[in-house]
Backbone as JSON, one array per atom type, in Angstrom:
{
  "sequence": "MKTIKVLGPGCPKCKTTFQNVEKALAQLGIQAELIKIEDIEEMMKYNVLTTPVLMIDEVVKIKGRIAQINEIKEFLK",
  "N": [[160.42, 84.64, 120.59], [157.32, 83.08, 120.04], [154.21, 82.03, 122.2], [152.85, 79.52, 122.66], [149.36, 78.37, 123.97], [147.48, 75.68, 124.99], [144.41, 75.18, 125.6], [142.25, 73.11, 128.1], [140.32, 70.35, 129.54], [141.8, 68.05, 129.27], [140.6, 66.51, 126.84], [139.7, 64.33, 124.55], [139.57, 66.14, 122.31], [141.42, 68.26, 122.89], [143.66, 66.83, 123.58], [144.09, 66.33, 120.76], [144.18, 69.15, 119.28], [146.34, 69.68, 120.9], [148.59, 68.03, 120.01], [148.54, 68.1, 117.13], [149.46, 71.19, 117.09], [152.11, 70.73, 117.76], [152.81, 69.48, 115.59], [152.72, 70.93, 113.23], [154.24, 73.31, 114.3], [156.6, 71.45, 113.88], [156.64, 70.72, 111.12], [156.87, 73.34, 110.06], [159.51, 74.09, 110.9], [159.98, 75.82, 113.12], [160.47, 77.16, 116.35], [158.84, 77.52, 119.63], [157.27, 78.52, 122.51], [155.42, 76.17, 124.65], [152.25, 75.42, 125.42], [150.44, 73.85, 128.1], [147.35, 73.89, 129.42], [145.35, 72.43, 131.78], [144.1, 72.71, 133.76], [141.17, 73.49, 135.76], [140.6, 75.89, 137.34], [142.91, 77.9, 136.8], [142.0, 78.33, 133.7], [139.78, 79.49, 133.83], [140.82, 82.05, 134.01], [140.94, 82.72, 132.06], [138.55, 83.23, 130.7], [137.41, 81.72, 129.04], [134.43, 79.48, 127.7], [134.28, 76.86, 126.55], [135.89, 74.59, 125.41], [138.72, 72.78, 123.34], [141.15, 75.79, 123.43], [143.18, 77.94, 121.02], [145.58, 79.52, 121.56], [147.33, 82.0, 120.86], [150.66, 83.95, 121.61], [148.79, 85.43, 123.67], [146.61, 85.88, 122.4], [143.12, 84.8, 122.09], [142.99, 82.28, 118.99], [141.41, 79.68, 118.03], [138.48, 78.42, 119.35], [136.72, 75.98, 120.94], [136.53, 74.45, 119.44], [138.81, 71.29, 117.18], [141.64, 72.59, 116.25], [142.94, 72.78, 113.12], [145.76, 71.29, 111.31], [146.93, 72.81, 109.09], [145.57, 75.23, 109.73], [146.74, 76.22, 111.81], [149.4, 76.28, 110.83], [149.03, 79.04, 109.4], [148.71, 80.73, 111.19], [151.16, 80.78, 112.76], [152.4, 81.78, 110.44]],
  "CA": [[159.38, 83.23, 119.93], [155.8, 82.89, 120.05], [153.9, 81.88, 122.88], [150.93, 78.93, 122.14], [148.68, 77.86, 124.8], [146.26, 75.31, 124.36], [143.49, 75.3, 127.3], [141.63, 72.34, 127.79], [140.89, 69.6, 130.09], [142.24, 66.67, 128.65], [139.74, 65.62, 126.41], [140.33, 63.94, 123.37], [140.02, 67.33, 121.61], [142.12, 68.88, 123.27], [144.67, 66.27, 123.19], [144.53, 66.39, 118.64], [144.56, 70.52, 119.34], [148.07, 70.23, 121.16], [149.56, 67.02, 119.01], [148.27, 69.1, 116.02], [150.62, 72.08, 117.6], [153.58, 70.08, 118.13], [153.0, 68.6, 114.13], [152.4, 72.38, 112.44], [155.67, 73.36, 114.8], [157.7, 70.64, 113.2], [156.32, 71.25, 110.13], [157.26, 74.59, 109.72], [160.56, 74.27, 111.86], [159.86, 76.81, 114.22], [160.43, 77.3, 118.07], [157.63, 78.11, 120.34], [156.86, 78.38, 124.0], [154.18, 75.56, 124.18], [151.62, 75.11, 126.97], [149.02, 72.85, 127.83], [146.86, 74.29, 130.28], [144.13, 71.89, 132.1], [143.51, 73.15, 135.08], [140.11, 74.53, 135.6], [140.98, 77.45, 137.69], [143.5, 78.66, 135.13], [141.5, 78.26, 132.51], [138.45, 80.62, 134.56], [141.35, 83.08, 134.34], [141.17, 83.11, 130.57], [137.16, 83.6, 130.53], [136.9, 81.28, 128.15], [133.91, 78.32, 128.31], [134.12, 76.24, 125.19], [137.58, 73.6, 125.09], [139.7, 73.57, 123.12], [141.34, 76.52, 123.22], [144.45, 77.74, 120.89], [145.73, 80.84, 121.74], [149.1, 82.5, 120.49], [150.74, 85.12, 122.4], [147.7, 85.91, 124.22], [145.32, 85.74, 121.75], [142.58, 83.2, 121.24], [142.87, 82.16, 117.66], [140.43, 78.84, 117.95], [137.88, 78.46, 120.76], [135.48, 75.47, 120.95], [137.09, 72.9, 118.09], [139.78, 71.45, 116.98], [142.26, 73.5, 115.5], [143.66, 72.11, 112.26], [147.39, 71.61, 111.09], [147.1, 74.01, 108.36], [145.06, 76.72, 110.09], [147.84, 76.74, 112.95], [150.43, 77.13, 110.42], [149.22, 80.22, 108.95], [148.52, 81.9, 112.41], [152.24, 81.06, 113.19], [153.35, 82.29, 109.94]],
  "C": [[158.02, 83.83, 120.31], [155.45, 81.67, 121.28], [152.78, 80.79, 122.76], [151.03, 78.07, 123.64], [147.57, 76.71, 124.51], [145.96, 74.72, 125.72], [142.64, 74.28, 126.86], [141.66, 71.44, 128.67], [141.22, 68.26, 130.11], [141.13, 65.76, 127.95], [140.15, 65.33, 125.17], [140.53, 65.09, 122.33], [140.71, 67.93, 121.77], [143.43, 68.19, 123.36], [145.55, 66.37, 121.67], [145.11, 67.77, 118.78], [146.0, 70.64, 119.57], [149.11, 69.2, 120.24], [148.98, 68.29, 117.6], [149.05, 70.75, 115.64], [151.77, 71.69, 117.21], [153.75, 69.82, 116.01], [153.29, 69.96, 113.48], [154.19, 72.68, 113.24], [156.92, 72.64, 113.76], [157.79, 70.8, 111.97], [157.07, 72.22, 109.27], [159.1, 74.67, 110.3], [160.88, 75.18, 112.42], [160.05, 76.43, 115.76], [159.4, 77.74, 118.47], [157.9, 77.6, 121.62], [155.48, 77.1, 123.86], [153.64, 74.78, 125.13], [150.23, 74.72, 127.1], [148.56, 73.52, 129.58], [145.39, 73.48, 130.47], [143.45, 72.18, 133.65], [142.24, 74.22, 134.77], [139.91, 75.92, 135.89], [141.65, 78.2, 137.15], [143.2, 78.74, 134.29], [140.57, 79.66, 132.82], [139.35, 81.54, 134.08], [141.21, 83.71, 132.56], [139.92, 83.6, 129.81], [136.98, 83.1, 129.41], [135.67, 79.56, 128.36], [134.15, 77.56, 127.56], [135.64, 76.26, 125.16], [137.78, 73.33, 123.8], [139.9, 74.53, 122.87], [142.68, 76.84, 122.58], [144.42, 79.14, 121.08], [147.55, 80.89, 121.55], [149.5, 83.66, 121.04], [149.87, 85.83, 123.06], [146.5, 85.82, 123.48], [144.43, 84.91, 121.48], [142.41, 83.27, 119.87], [141.73, 81.18, 117.48], [139.64, 78.38, 119.2], [136.78, 76.82, 119.85], [135.55, 73.96, 120.16], [138.18, 72.23, 118.0], [140.67, 72.12, 116.02], [143.44, 72.46, 114.62], [145.11, 72.48, 111.92], [148.01, 73.37, 110.29], [146.56, 75.26, 108.79], [146.09, 77.2, 111.29], [149.02, 77.08, 111.83], [150.51, 78.56, 110.2], [149.18, 81.44, 109.99], [150.07, 81.62, 112.77], [153.47, 81.39, 112.32], [153.89, 84.17, 109.49]]
}
């Protein structure tokens, strides 16, 4: 099972990215561990400065912009 993390302080872009991940998972019909990290100190551990960040299995896939549903689906295939 894949682990997907969305890092961001709770801004609208971060919330949209999280919702897009949920939609992508539903459209593909797959299960994943989906984690939202909003704590600044926790985010700093990943050494990223721009949010939102989409990580899949501890690899940064997108940072600094909203991850689109089709992009997320490609990463998950």
